[in-house]
FIBADO-597915 format. One record per residue (C-alpha): x, y, z. Coordinates in pm, whole numbers, padded with zeros to 5 digits, always signed. Example, Ala and Ser with C-alpha at 12.3 -4.5 7.8 and 13.67 -1.06 7.14 Angstrom:
2
+01230-00450+00780;+01367-00106+00714;
END
This chain:
899
+18343-02010-15879;+18206-01754-15638;+17958-01995-15493;+18220-02226-15407;+18334-02025-15114;+17989-02010-14923;+17933-02377-14958;+18268-02479-14784;+18198-02243-14518;+17904-02393-14453;+18026-02737-14466;+18291-02644-14222;+18056-02492-13979;+17876-02831-13988;+18168-03043-13954;+18290-02849-13638;+17914-02855-13490;+17897-03234-13547;+18252-03272-13404;+18169-03067-13098;+17846-03280-13046;+18065-03604-13099;+18329-03504-12843;+18051-03433-12583;+17922-03756-12648;+18262-03915-12673;+18334-03799-12281;+17999-03889-12153;+18099-04197-11987;+18401-04064-11801;+18189-03752-11718;+17936-03950-11565;+18184-04138-11344;+18307-03800-11242;+17972-03677-11153;+17899-03978-10941;+18242-03916-10759;+18185-03547-10667;+17816-03622-10560;+17952-03878-10322;+18199-03603-10187;+17910-03386-10161;+17697-03593-09981;+17990-03672-09707;+18042-03303-09684;+17702-03254-09633;+17682-03517-09379;+17959-03342-09173;+17796-03019-09194;+17436-03178-09056;+17625-03346-08782;+17766-03011-08674;+17429-02834-08703;+17268-03103-08499;+17538-03096-08213;+17502-02704-08195;+17133-02744-08197;+17124-02954-07890;+17305-02672-07726;+16999-02451-07762;+17129-02290-08104;+16973-02239-08445;+17132-02304-08792;+17256-01981-08987;+17020-01897-09282;+17369-01927-09491;+17396-02306-09371;+17062-02373-09390;+17024-02244-09734;+17301-02455-09832;+17159-02768-09716;+16840-02704-09893;+17036-02649-10213;+17232-02969-10156;+16906-03158-10115;+16785-03018-10444;+17107-03094-10614;+17127-03447-10506;+16768-03473-10676;+16879-03325-10995;+17178-03531-11015;+16995-03851-10955;+16719-03764-11235;+17025-03657-11471;+17181-04009-11409;+16864-04176-11442;+16808-04012-11801;+17151-04086-11897;+17123-04461-11830;+16805-04462-12019;+16992-04325-12314;+17282-04558-12313;+16982-04847-12331;+16896-04687-12669;+17152-04748-12888;+17148-04866-13225;+17158-05252-13275;+17493-05369-13294;+17678-05018-13263;+17743-04766-12985;+17566-04483-13173;+17268-04345-12997;+16953-04356-13169;+16837-04008-13073;+17177-03803-13110;+16999-03488-13025;+16896-03611-12691;+17207-03802-12606;+17392-03465-12668;+17181-03263-12469;+17222-03502-12158;+17606-03519-12233;+17599-03113-12211;+17417-03113-11902;+17669-03321-11700;+17969-03128-11682;+17750-02824-11594;+17605-03044-11264;+17973-03141-11192;+18062-02752-11169;+17747-02707-10941;+17825-03012-10720;+18204-02887-10692;+18091-02555-10602;+17836-02667-10316;+18124-02892-10214;+18382-02632-10185;+18109-02378-09982;+18043-02666-09737;+18388-02731-09665;+18454-02378-09561;+18183-02337-09304;+18311-02156-08980;+18011-02134-08810;+17711-02348-08878;+17484-02230-08579;+17426-01939-08351;+17248-01895-08015;+16894-01869-08022;+16741-01531-07947;+16638-01491-07550;+16298-01598-07473;+16088-01372-07272;+16138-01611-06984;+16316-01942-06902;+16080-02190-06736;+16212-02258-06384;+16107-02650-06276;+15941-02665-05964;+16061-02921-05758;+15773-02977-05550;+15429-03020-05684;+15176-02953-05579;+15257-02579-05455;+15056-02543-05159;+14987-02243-04944;+15142-01994-05179;+14832-01834-05330;+14782-01539-05095;+15151-01407-05139;+15152-01494-05501;+14850-01286-05564;+15009-01002-05368;+15356-01001-05547;+15144-01025-05881;+14941-00720-05766;+15239-00538-05712;+15415-00605-06046;+15117-00448-06205;+15108-00117-05958;+15346+00170-06138;+15424+00309-05817;+15608+00020-05693;+15938-00102-05850;+16104-00346-05580;+15972-00605-05397;+16101-00798-05128;+16011-01148-05016;+16134-01260-04690;+16066-01541-04423;+16260-01806-04242;+16440-02103-04445;+16237-02337-04622;+15906-02179-04580;+15886-02141-04960;+16027-01823-05084;+16228-01961-05386;+15907-02168-05488;+15706-01855-05485;+15952-01697-05681;+15959-01958-05953;+15577-01947-05972;+15617-01598-06051;+15875-01633-06329;+15680-01908-06466;+15369-01720-06486;+15505-01519-06757;+15539-01829-06967;+15167-01764-07098;+15188-01598-07419;+14925-01351-07338;+15116-01149-07059;+15358-00870-07232;+15438-00682-06944;+15804-00715-06992;+16060-00732-07266;+16296-01004-07065;+16240-01179-06702;+16596-01234-06579;+16667-01507-06313;+16970-01468-06099;+17064-01683-05770;+17288-01476-05565;+17346-01697-05256;+17582-01680-05009;+17887-01539-05011;+17754-01266-05266;+17960-01283-05592;+17920-00980-05774;+18103-01099-06073;+17873-01407-06106;+17561-01194-06082;+17710-00980-06366;+17826-01304-06580;+17465-01444-06514;+17284-01116-06658;+17500-01056-06962;+17460-01414-07062;+17079-01386-07047;+17100-01050-07235;+17275-01236-07526;+17612-00983-07510;+17881-01127-07693;+18140-01275-07460;+18411-01069-07646;+18251-00743-07524;+18284-00854-07145;+18478-01154-07085;+18805-01058-06859;+18701-00742-06836;+18641-00551-06509;+18354-00502-06297;+18280-00130-06423;+18311-00237-06797;+18065-00539-06721;+17838-00310-06545;+17837-00077-06849;+17752-00333-07107;+17438-00460-06857;+17334-00079-06784;+17373-00007-07186;+17126-00275-07277;+16876-00239-07010;+16816+00091-07085;+16672+00018-07364;+16448-00256-07240;+16170-00320-06998;+16281-00563-06744;+16167-00799-06455;+16480-00895-06243;+16429-01176-05991;+16673-01209-05757;+16696-01514-05548;+16837-01579-05193;+16979-01280-05112;+17186-01274-04765;+17314-00897-04766;+17234-00628-04937;+17312-00586-05298;+17447-00257-05485;+17244-00303-05776;+17432+00006-05933;+17755-00181-05905;+17578-00453-06085;+17494-00241-06371;+17136-00225-06300;+16951+00121-06405;+16751+00312-06167;+16391+00227-06162;+16138+00501-06199;+16126+00796-06445;+15861+00653-06669;+16083+00291-06682;+15828+00002-06564;+16113-00209-06502;+16055-00395-06167;+16312-00609-05908;+16167-00891-05688;+16401-01069-05467;+16396-01342-05171;+16574-01316-04845;+16565-01472-04524;+16603-01141-04331;+16366-00830-04296;+16681-00629-04259;+16794-00700-04624;+16469-00561-04753;+16562-00238-04575;+16903-00252-04713;+16788-00310-05076;+16493-00032-05033;+16215-00243-05132;+15924-00044-05139;+15707-00357-05045;+15828-00628-04813;+15611-00936-04814;+15657-01208-04558;+15583-01559-04644;+15433-01758-04322;+15434-02093-04281;+15150-02297-04372;+14829-02341-04174;+14718-02703-04039;+14512-02769-04327;+14736-02688-04582;+15034-02847-04426;+14835-03179-04422;+14761-03153-04757;+15129-03102-04860;+15228-03380-04629;+14980-03618-04769;+15065-03570-05133;+15454-03608-05051;+15363-03944-04848;+15133-04078-05161;+14805-04254-05113;+14937-04615-05105;+15117-04555-04790;+14816-04377-04631;+14581-04635-04764;+14813-04927-04635;+14666-04925-04292;+14327-04763-04159;+14540-04611-03861;+14786-04442-04082;+14595-04114-04213;+14544-03997-03825;+14917-04080-03763;+15026-03893-04062;+14793-03618-03927;+14994-03648-03607;+15355-03622-03764;+15249-03322-04009;+15170-03120-03705;+15530-03152-03555;+15619-02989-03864;+15448-02656-03736;+15359-02593-04117;+15712-02553-04218;+15704-02643-04580;+16090-02783-04621;+16036-03010-04291;+15686-03133-04401;+15853-03251-04756;+16176-03408-04606;+15963-03592-04317;+15717-03701-04549;+15991-03846-04802;+16101-04031-04502;+15778-04147-04419;+15656-04266-04759;+15798-04603-04733;+15651-04663-04377;+15336-04883-04407;+15274-05026-04073;+15111-04830-03788;+15370-04935-03514;+15683-04821-03732;+15487-04467-03756;+15432-04471-03390;+15789-04512-03358;+15899-04240-03566;+15655-04012-03446;+15799-04047-03087;+16138-04028-03217;+16057-03700-03411;+15925-03569-03084;+16218-03641-02857;+16511-03697-03105;+16418-03516-03476;+16772-03588-03567;+16752-03939-03595;+16463-03914-03829;+16603-04003-04203;+16708-03675-04389;+16671-03427-04106;+17012-03341-04080;+17151-03327-04415;+16822-03220-04609;+16663-03004-04325;+16870-02857-04037;+17194-02818-04307;+16952-02582-04453;+16809-02410-04196;+17169-02386-04009;+17267-02132-04316;+17065-01851-04098;+17262-01943-03800;+17604-01942-03987;+17506-01561-04131;+17510-01422-03775;+17772-01185-03745;+17945-01304-03427;+17962-01551-03142;+17780-01366-02909;+17467-01373-03131;+17508-01728-03199;+17520-01776-02830;+17217-01599-02750;+17009-01768-03043;+17124-02121-02938;+17019-02019-02565;+16664-01972-02688;+16667-02369-02764;+16632-02436-02382;+16280-02314-02373;+15984-02567-02432;+15802-02572-02749;+15566-02312-02834;+15691-02139-02483;+15647-01747-02475;+15984-01617-02400;+15984-01304-02199;+16167-01031-02367;+16358-00889-02041;+16381-01235-01867;+16575-01351-02172;+16803-01056-02198;+16895-01117-01804;+16982-01456-01860;+17228-01360-02185;+17371-01107-01962;+17402-01360-01632;+17544-01622-01888;+17837-01385-01964;+17728-01345-02358;+17738-00963-02316;+18031-00895-02083;+18180-00662-02316;+17940-00404-02157;+18010-00315-01801;+17680-00104-01767;+17387-00324-01737;+17166-00082-01946;+17397-00089-02223;+17413-00459-02203;+17044-00464-02219;+17051-00197-02535;+17280-00446-02704;+17065-00772-02623;+16750-00573-02781;+16957-00567-03078;+17077-00894-03083;+16684-00993-03050;+16575-00743-03334;+16855-00946-03511;+16751-01282-03486;+16366-01173-03560;+16442-00992-03860;+16649-01286-03968;+16336-01521-03875;+16510-01719-03636;+16304-01581-03368;+15938-01468-03373;+15730-01200-03186;+15523-01362-02943;+15146-01295-02924;+15067-01416-02558;+15019-01041-02411;+14889-00719-02539;+15137-00463-02367;+15499-00401-02441;+15548-00448-02798;+15784-00736-02858;+15821-00816-02511;+15741-01207-02569;+15932-01397-02819;+15897-01743-02957;+16088-01994-03156;+15929-02221-03432;+15936-02589-03315;+16175-02717-03615;+16386-02378-03561;+16445-02502-03222;+16517-02852-03301;+16805-02734-03553;+16919-02506-03249;+16936-02784-03017;+17133-03001-03323;+17386-02727-03358;+17419-02696-02978;+17506-03040-02936;+17760-03019-03202;+17532-03121-03473;+17444-03399-03252;+17769-03533-03177;+17744-03413-02818;+17374-03572-02710;+17412-03439-02362;+17578-03114-02428;+17233-02936-02407;+16951-03132-02211;+16588-02999-02212;+16349-03193-02078;+15937-03077-02074;+15667-03239-01873;+15817-03624-01887;+15753-03685-01531;+16028-03869-01350;+16387-03905-01457;+16576-04211-01368;+16911-04201-01196;+17054-04398-01470;+16995-04100-01692;+17107-03840-01471;+17437-04041-01441;+17489-03967-01812;+17462-03582-01743;+17838-03553-01640;+17919-03392-01951;+17621-03143-01968;+17693-02765-02027;+17318-02653-02016;+17024-02829-01874;+16632-02710-01841;+16375-02885-01675;+16021-02766-01743;+15663-02849-01608;+15594-03127-01355;+15938-03303-01444;+16150-03437-01149;+16450-03686-01071;+16453-04005-00912;+16606-04025-00545;+16996-04080-00616;+17256-04259-00387;+17485-04017-00410;+17511-03625-00488;+17511-03559-00904;+17830-03451-01034;+17807-03143-01279;+18158-03013-01319;+18131-02872-01670;+17755-02714-01593;+17698-02383-01653;+17316-02330-01679;+17047-02513-01455;+16688-02383-01541;+16416-02556-01347;+16085-02365-01396;+15702-02422-01364;+15762-02742-01230;+15733-02928-00884;+16117-03074-00905;+16235-03239-00578;+16624-03144-00550;+16846-03416-00517;+17060-03374-00204;+17417-03224-00258;+17308-03058-00597;+17532-02754-00536;+17813-02978-00416;+17967-03034-00761;+17899-02724-00981;+18259-02538-01024;+18171-02334-01302;+17796-02257-01271;+17679-01937-01399;+17290-01944-01411;+17037-02088-01174;+16699-02018-01250;+16450-02188-01019;+16144-01953-01084;+15786-02078-01030;+15914-02407-00870;+15640-02467-00622;+15792-02760-00426;+16110-02557-00341;+16064-02446+00001;+16418-02460+00149;+16750-02392-00027;+17054-02614+00072;+17340-02397+00243;+17575-02522-00005;+17475-02258-00246;+17704-02048-00104;+17986-02230-00235;+17906-02137-00568;+18177-01865-00653;+18103-01855-01019;+17726-01806-00972;+17600-01462-01168;+17219-01525-01184;+16971-01661-00917;+16586-01663-01010;+16395-01778-00679;+16053-01569-00796;+15771-01813-00744;+15899-02044-00521;+15768-02131-00184;+16109-02069+00031;+16033-01955+00346;+16401-01864+00473;+16705-01766+00279;+17021-01915+00386;+17271-01668+00510;+17539-01831+00293;+17399-01616-00010;+17634-01360+00105;+17907-01558+00002;+17800-01524-00396;+18061-01252-00460;+18021-01291-00841;+17625-01288-00799;+17498-01007-01040;+17157-01078-01062;+16905-01165-00786;+16535-01212-00843;+16295-01280-00541;+15947-01194-00687;+15609-01301-00544;+15794-01516-00278;+15474-01512-00083;+15610-01757+00172;+15897-01571+00230;+15900-01476+00618;+16238-01263+00618;+16564-01169+00463;+16920-01237+00616;+17065-00877+00758;+17351-00774+00554;+17274-01015+00297;+17212-00783+00023;+17510-00532+00098;+17706-00842+00092;+17698-00941-00267;+17947-00679-00375;+17890-00753-00755;+17516-00713-00743;+17385-00513-01043;+16978-00622-01032;+16746-00683-00736;+16403-00759-00818;+16129-00783-00528;+15816-00753-00690;+15487-00856-00492;+15630-01037-00214;+15443-01163+00097;+15250-00904+00335;+15386-01144+00623;+15747-01042+00528;+15940-00903+00825;+16191-00647+00661;+16319-00317+00756;+16242-00165+00409;+16479+00171+00526;+16742-00090+00613;+16693-00289+00269;+16731+00047+00081;+17060+00172+00292;+17204-00185+00194;+17104-00107-00153;+17301+00228-00142;+17595+00077-00020;+17627-00143-00323;+17873+00007-00613;+17742-00182-00930;+17348-00167-00823;+17168+00010-01094;+16833-00178-01153;+16588-00218-00847;+16239-00332-00833;+16074-00317-00522;+15743-00249-00325;+15740-00001-00024;+15475-00012+00210;+15525+00329+00453;+15605+00691+00406;+16005+00679+00543;+16111+00401+00302;+15935+00632+00018;+16143+00952+00162;+16450+00756+00167;+16404+00637-00179;+16345+00991-00328;+16640+01140-00100;+16891+00945-00258;+17014+00999-00626;+17148+00664-00661;+16857+00470-00536;+16616+00699-00761;+16832+00657-01064;+16884+00275-01015;+16468+00190-00941;+16283+00066-01256;+15964-00095-01078;+15803+00084-00807;+15534-00092-00598;+15354+00150-00307;+15105-00059-00134;+14892+00067+00172;+15161+00355+00253;+14951+00495+00567;+15024+00865+00657;+15130+00911+00260;+14863+01197+00097;+15094+01326-00151;+15376+01133-00355;+15667+01336-00509;+15795+01171-00835;+16131+01303-00948;+16181+01367-01296;+16394+01267-01488;+16316+00939-01353;+16411+00574-01484;+16081+00394-01345;+15948+00165-01601;+15630+00048-01379;+15460+00216-01123;+15197+00056-00936;+14979+00229-00662;+14773-00028-00444;+14547+00063-00166;+14669+00381-00093;+14402+00518+00080;+14493+00863+00200;+14695+00943-00120;+14544+01253-00265;+14784+01395-00511;+15103+01303-00748;+15347+01601-00783;+15636+01621-01040;+15969+01774-00918;+16230+01860-01124;+16589+01730-01047;+16683+02100-00925;+16413+02004-00646;+16127+02298-00772;+15803+02179-00698;+15603+02207-01005;+15218+02228-01003;+15061+01857-01129;+14823+02024-01420;+15049+02051-01713;+15403+02120-01585;+15708+02182-01797;+15741+01935-02066;+16098+01890-01988;+15989+01720-01697;+15918+01379-01855;+15909+01015-01760;+16061+00897-02082;+16111+00542-01937;+15758+00466-01775;+15579+00209-01966;+15326+00061-01730;+15082+00241-01437;+14839+00032-01246;+14638+00249-01000;+14430+00011-00745;+14181+00149-00484;+14339+00488-00425;+14013+00637-00323;+14145+00954-00276;+14344+01001-00576;+14137+01250-00809;+14411+01418-01041;+14584+01183-01298;+14728+01452-01516;+15073+01377-01454;+15013+01052-01689;+15049+01324-01989;+15426+01359-01909;+15469+00963-01973;+15503+00970-02360;+15628+00624-02395;+15319+00478-02151;+15209+00161-02283;+14976+00015-02041;+14728+00196-01801;+14488+00035-01558;+14292+00198-01307;+14027+00030-01108;+13827+00033-00823;+13835+00409-00734;+13531+00573-00611;+13629+00931-00690;+13801+00958-00990;+13589+01137-01263;+13865+01215-01503;+14160+01034-01622;+14305+01346-01782;+14143+01706-01694;+14178+01978-01938;+14059+02295-01782;+14177+02539-02060;+13997+02659-02349;+13791+02433-02612;+14043+02318-02882;+14360+02392-02681;+14654+02137-02737;+14895+01993-02480;+15230+02208-02467;+15462+02118-02745;+15654+01787-02696;+15372+01592-02520;+15196+01333-02707;+14882+01197-02515;+14844+00857-02517;+15038+00798-02830;+15206+00483-02744;+14927+00313-02541;+14854-00002-02611;+14615-00123-02343;+14355+00053-02119;+14181-00073-01852;+13915+00095-01659;+13753-00133-01377;+13492-00032-01121;+13490+00341-01153;+13148+00438-01077;+13209+00804-01110;+13412+00807-01442;+13270+01032-01706;+13578+01113-01917;+13919+00980-02055;+14022+01308-02214;+13783+01593-02300;+13900+01599-02695;+13940+01325-02965;+14291+01166-02980;+14424+00969-03277;+14549+00662-03030;+14779+00525-03305;+14921+00231-03076;+14595+00098-02914;+14511-00256-02954;+14257-00298-02654;+14043-00130-02442;+13842-00288-02136;+13565-00086-01928;+13374-00231-01689;+13188-00089-01411;+13162+00262-01543;+12826+00358-01621;+12890+00765-01663;+13131+00706-01896;+12914+00794-02206;+13205+00892-02478;+13492+00716-02587;+13786+00967-02687;+13868+00830-03021;+13900+01037-03355;+13860+00891-03694;+14209+00782-03715;+14118+00475-03473;+13975+00292-03740;+14245+00379-04042;+14540+00240-03787;+14378-00086-03800;+14561-00139-03454;+14237-00159-03247;+14154-00543-03189;+13892-00559-02891;+13692-00314-02695;+13546-00513-02404;+13263-00394-02165;+12903-00464-02058;+12638-00449-02354;+12435-00195-02144;+12727+00041-02160;+12824+00015-02519;+12438+00065-02633;+12432+00392-02408;+12772+00527-02580;+12717+00903-02733;+12888+00932-03078;+12978+01209-03249;+13051+01019-03584;+12810+00732-03642;+13075+00582-03886;+13323+00557-03620;+13027+00378-03417;+12971+00112-03712;+13325+00055-03766;+13393-00028-03388;+13080-00228-03322;+13244-00535-03483;+13512-00547-03244;+13320-00480-02938;+13281-00785-02700;+13106-00829-02367;+13299-01143-02247;+13534-01030-01973;+13867-01197-02011;+14124-01022-01777;+14456-01031-01949;+14793-00997-01774;+14941-00720-01918;
END
C-alpha cells in the first residue's frame, strides 16, 4: 500500500494548482473592471500633475527629474494596460462553443494572473503622483538675460560701444562709467553691451547681472535684484537685514567672474554695502554703470569714464527718418527736406529725435510739416509728446540739483539764445545781481560758489563747455537746444505760465498787442535785432525782475522805467541804438545790476546817483561816452564792481578823482579800469584798497612813465600795456615795499591771479622776465615791438632751472607774437607747455626755434600753429620727429582770435 500515499499527494497538488488557476480565471472579469477604474484614476492624477508642470514651465521653471520620470512611467503604463486589456478581450472571444470555458486555459490563466499585478502598479503610480509637493524648480541662471532694445535701429553708438568693449577686455580696468545728458542713449548702449554676451562664443564671465538703480537709490532693492539673479533661495535672505543680504551676495560672487551692469545711477552707490567684492587681485570681474553726472563717475571711482555725445547730423537724420517711416517720407516730394529741417532742431539728441519723429509719423502734407516745424521752433511744448515723453524725462536732472540756488542758476541760462556762447564771468555776475548767491557777502566768495554751480551743471550734462575761444578754460558755456527748451518749460511752470520767461531772438518788430501780455512777466530777454512797436502808453512791468536787451538795435519805449518796482537786472550791452538813458532810471530803487557796455551812450544821467542798491556797473567799450557825472560813482554806496574797459579817448574824466571816489566806497572789491597818465597810476598803487580791488588794468599811452612797479601779491587778472612808448622796465615790489630786481625775484612774489597779458607797441620795453612770476598765465600776446629780442631771458648757466615753485608757462593756453622783427627767442631751454592749444607767430623773421620739448606732442593739447610758410620752413629743429609731428597742425592762414 506504500505506493498509494505518493499518488494521493500528487493528486492533491494537481487539484490545488487547478483550483488556483480556476480562481484567477473566475476573478478575471472583476479584476479587469477594477483595472480600468484605477487606470482612469491614474490618468486624472497624470492630467493634474501635467497641468501643474505646464503652469510652472510658463514661469520659466523646469520639471523635476522625479516628476519627469513619473510621467514617463505613467505614459508607459498606459500603453501596457491598454495592451493587456486588448489581450484579455481577445481571449474572452475564444471560449468553447456554448460554454464559459476558455479554449486555451494556459493563455487565459497567464493573462488573468497579470491583471492584479498591473492593478498594483497602477495604484502605486497613482499614490506617488498624488503626493508630489514640488513638480518644478527654477531654471538655472543663464549667462545673460536679453534686454530688449525698444528703439531699432540703434544709431550712433558704435564708437562708445567699441571703446567699452575694448575696456572690458583690458585686465587693468575693473570699473567703467558711462555718462551723458538725459536721452542721449546711455541705457541703449548698456543694453547693447549686455546683449552682446548672448553670442555663444563669448565666455568672458560666468554671469552678467543687470540692475536698474534709478532714483532715489534703494539699496535693498539693488541687493534683492542681485540675489534673485544669483538664484540664492529666498529663505536665506528674505526678511533679513542689509548686512546678511550683503554676506550672501559676497559669498556667491567671490566664487564667480561676473559683469555687473548698473543702469541709471544718480548718486554714488556703496558697492561694499551692496555686497560686491572688491575688484582686482586676479579677479577679472567688471562693473559698468550709466549716469547723467560726471561727478558720479568720480564718486564711484571709475577707472575709465566715457561720455556719450549727441549724434552727428547724418546719424541724427538717419534715426529720425527710420522713426518717421518711408510711407510718410514718400507721401510728398517736399517732406524729406522738411524732415531734415525738423531733425536739425533736435540737435542730435536721440530721445528728442524719437519723440518728435513719432509725432510726425502720421503727418503727410507739407503744410502740416511746415506748421509743426514753426511750432517746434517757437513753442516746442505744443508738439505732441514733448512734455510727457521728452521734457519730463530730461527734468529728472533738474530735480536732482541740490538746492534752489543751483536750480535758479540753471533756469537762468535759458534766457540766452540758441547756440549762444555764454561768457563764464558774465553769467556769474548776472547770478549775483539776481540775488541767487546772496548768502555770500564777499563778491569773490560768491564768484567761487558760482564757479562750483557751473561745474555742477556741466558735470550733470545740463551745461556744456563752449568752444568759441581758446583762452581761459571753461570761460564760455553753452546749453543744448533741447535742454534749453526744457528749462524754459520749467521756468514757465511746466508751460502753465507762458509769459513768465520771455526770450525773443531776431524776430524783428514786436507788436504793442504782444507787449500788453507781458504784465506778469518775470524775466525778459530780447536778442539780435529785436525791437518793440511804438506804444501809446508806458508799458507796465510790475513783476519784472530782469530785462536783457543785447546785440540788437532796440528803440526803448517811453516810460520804460516808470513801472518796474522789483527790477534787479538791466543788461543793455551792445545795443547800438542806445544813445540816451532816461532819467527815470534813477527811480529803480531795487536795481542791483546795470550793464551799458558796447552801447552808444554819450552822457550818463546824474540820476544814477540814486541807485543805492546797485552792486554791478559795467561801462565797457563806451566809445561815444564824453564824460562821467561828478560824484556819481561815490554815491553808489552798495557798489561792489565797476568795469570801465576800453572807453573812448575823447572821454573827459579826472582819473585821479575817479580813483578817489572808488576808494570811498565801502564794498568795492572788483575794479576794471584804464589809466592814461603817471599820476593815477601812482594813486592806484599807493592805495591798498584800490590795489587789492583791481582785477583788470589797462595802461594806455602813459607819457612820462618809464617804469611800472607791480605790487605783489596782486589781484590783477588781466594786464594790458598799450603804446607806452617810454616804458622801459616792469618791476615787482613785495608788499613790504622792498624793491626786488625784475630778473628772477623771490618766488613768493607771484601774480597768482594773473591770467592774461597783452603788450602792444611798447618799443622800449626789453625785459619781460617778470612773466615767470605769473604761474597761472593763460594768454600772452606781444605785438608791434621793434626792440624785444627775448620773451624770457635766462642769463644763468646752461641747464639751470627756475627757482622752486615757479613753473614757466605751464598753464599757457594761447601765445600770440605779432610784428616783432628782432625777436630771437621765447625761452632758451625746451619747455613742456602742457596746456598750450595755439601759438601764432607773424612777422618774427629772426625767431628760428620753438621752445618745445618732446612732451608737447604727447599732451595732444596743441591744436594749431599759425605763421608764414617762409618762417616755418626756416625753423631749426633739434628733434626732427618733433617737426614731423607738428607739421600737420601748422597753418599759414592768419585768423586773429579774440582771446
